C-alpha positions as CSV (number, residue, x, y, z in Angstrom):
1,X,-11.4,-22.1,4.1
2,X,-8.9,-20.9,6.5
3,X,-7.2,-17.7,6.2
4,X,-3.9,-19.1,5.2
5,X,-5.8,-21.1,2.3
6,X,-7.6,-17.9,1.2
7,X,-4.2,-16.0,1.1
8,X,-2.5,-18.7,-1.0
9,X,-5.7,-18.5,-3.3
10,X,-5.5,-14.9,-3.6
11,X,-1.8,-14.9,-4.4
12,X,-2.3,-17.5,-7.0
13,X,-5.2,-15.3,-8.5
14,X,-3.0,-12.1,-8.4
15,X,-0.3,-14.2,-10.3
16,X,-3.0,-15.1,-12.9
17,X,-3.9,-11.5,-13.2
18,X,-7.4,-12.1,-11.7
19,X,-7.2,-9.1,-9.4
20,X,-11.0,-8.9,-8.5
21,X,-11.2,-12.5,-7.4
22,X,-7.8,-12.1,-5.6
23,X,-9.4,-9.0,-3.8
24,X,-12.2,-11.1,-2.6
25,X,-10.0,-13.8,-1.4
26,X,-8.0,-11.3,0.5
27,X,-10.9,-9.6,2.0
28,X,-12.3,-13.1,3.2
29,X,-8.9,-13.9,4.8
30,X,-8.5,-10.6,6.4
31,X,-12.0,-11.0,8.0
32,X,-10.9,-14.3,9.5
33,X,-7.3,-13.2,10.6
34,X,-5.6,-9.9,10.3
35,X,-1.8,-11.1,9.7
36,X,0.6,-8.5,8.2
37,X,0.8,-10.5,4.9
38,X,-2.8,-10.7,4.3
39,X,-2.9,-7.1,5.0
40,X,-0.1,-6.2,2.4
41,X,-1.5,-8.0,-0.2
42,X,-5.1,-6.7,0.5
43,X,-3.6,-3.3,0.2
44,X,-2.0,-4.2,-3.2
45,X,-5.4,-5.3,-4.6
46,X,-7.5,-2.3,-2.8
47,X,-5.1,0.2,-4.8
48,X,-5.5,-1.7,-8.3
49,X,-9.0,-2.4,-8.2
50,X,-10.6,0.6,-6.2
51,X,-8.1,3.0,-6.5
52,X,-8.0,3.6,-2.8
53,X,-4.4,4.6,-2.6
54,X,-4.3,6.2,0.8
55,X,-6.0,3.4,2.4
56,X,-3.7,1.0,0.7
57,X,-0.6,2.8,1.7
58,X,-1.9,2.9,5.5
59,X,-2.3,-0.9,5.3
60,X,1.0,-1.4,3.7
61,X,2.9,0.6,6.4
62,X,0.9,-1.1,9.2
63,X,2.0,-4.4,7.8
64,X,5.7,-3.1,7.4
65,X,5.5,-1.9,11.2
66,X,4.4,-5.3,12.3
67,X,6.9,-7.3,10.3
68,X,9.8,-5.0,9.4
69,X,12.0,-7.8,7.8
70,X,9.5,-9.2,5.3
71,X,10.3,-7.9,1.7
72,X,6.9,-9.0,0.6
73,X,5.4,-5.8,2.3
74,X,7.8,-3.5,0.5
75,X,7.0,-5.3,-2.8
76,X,3.3,-4.6,-2.3
77,X,3.9,-1.0,-1.2
78,X,5.9,-0.6,-4.2
79,X,3.0,-1.8,-6.4
80,X,0.6,0.6,-4.6
81,X,3.1,3.3,-5.6
82,X,3.5,2.1,-9.2
83,X,-0.5,2.1,-9.6
84,X,-0.4,5.7,-8.2
85,X,2.3,6.6,-10.8
86,X,4.7,7.5,-8.1
87,X,7.7,5.5,-9.6
88,X,10.3,7.2,-7.3
89,X,8.7,6.0,-4.1
90,X,8.1,2.6,-5.7
91,X,11.7,2.1,-6.5
92,X,12.6,3.4,-3.1
93,X,10.1,0.6,-1.6
94,X,11.5,-2.0,-3.7
95,X,15.0,-1.1,-2.7
96,X,14.3,-1.0,0.9
97,X,12.7,-4.6,0.5
98,X,15.9,-5.9,-0.9
99,X,17.7,-4.5,2.1
100,X,15.7,-6.5,4.6
101,X,15.8,-9.6,2.7
102,X,16.1,-11.3,-0.7
103,X,13.4,-11.3,-3.2
104,X,13.6,-12.5,-6.9
105,X,10.3,-10.9,-7.8
106,X,11.6,-7.4,-6.5
107,X,14.9,-7.9,-8.4
108,X,12.9,-8.8,-11.6
109,X,10.8,-5.7,-11.2
110,X,13.9,-3.3,-10.7
111,X,15.3,-4.7,-13.8
112,X,12.3,-4.3,-15.8
113,X,11.7,-0.6,-14.6
114,X,15.4,0.1,-15.1
115,X,17.3,2.8,-13.3
116,X,16.6,6.4,-13.7
117,X,18.9,9.1,-14.6
118,X,19.2,12.3,-12.4
119,X,17.1,15.0,-13.8
120,X,18.6,17.5,-16.2
121,X,18.1,20.5,-14.0
122,X,18.7,19.0,-10.4
123,X,17.3,22.2,-8.8
124,X,13.9,21.5,-10.3
125,X,11.5,18.6,-9.7
126,X,11.7,15.6,-11.8
127,X,8.1,16.2,-12.9
128,X,8.9,19.8,-14.0
129,X,8.1,20.4,-17.5
130,X,11.5,21.7,-18.4
131,X,13.0,18.7,-16.9
132,X,10.7,16.4,-18.8
133,X,11.1,18.0,-22.3
134,X,14.7,18.4,-22.1
135,X,15.2,14.8,-20.7
136,X,13.3,13.5,-23.8
137,X,15.1,15.7,-26.3
138,X,18.5,14.3,-24.9
139,X,17.2,10.7,-24.8
140,X,16.4,11.0,-28.5
141,X,19.6,12.5,-29.4
142,X,21.6,9.7,-27.8
């Protein structure tokens, strides 16, 4: 199979939620040809299946540097951030993807995740326990 065929197969497997098989397809495709799109999808699967977030982020950033106007790379980087529970960075990546090109998948993800309100205490980080507890209490009161 060619690298392009393996890429398409991997994307289909990813849509069917068969991440391990998708990873194998992307790895085979990447060994044949190292295109930015293959690199981006490979990074997404590495993060999901192996938990190698730093390597995945490096691959995504490399793909973005090679093809800055492809929203798929930002989508995959956003998925890497979501797997690492870094929602703010994921949202930033998705929005950046929309700024370089239109993507229905990114729009659907942004709708699903929703927009986040500002932290109750803006001088503290969003993850600070005081912001988290106060935010939960206020949300339940609404």
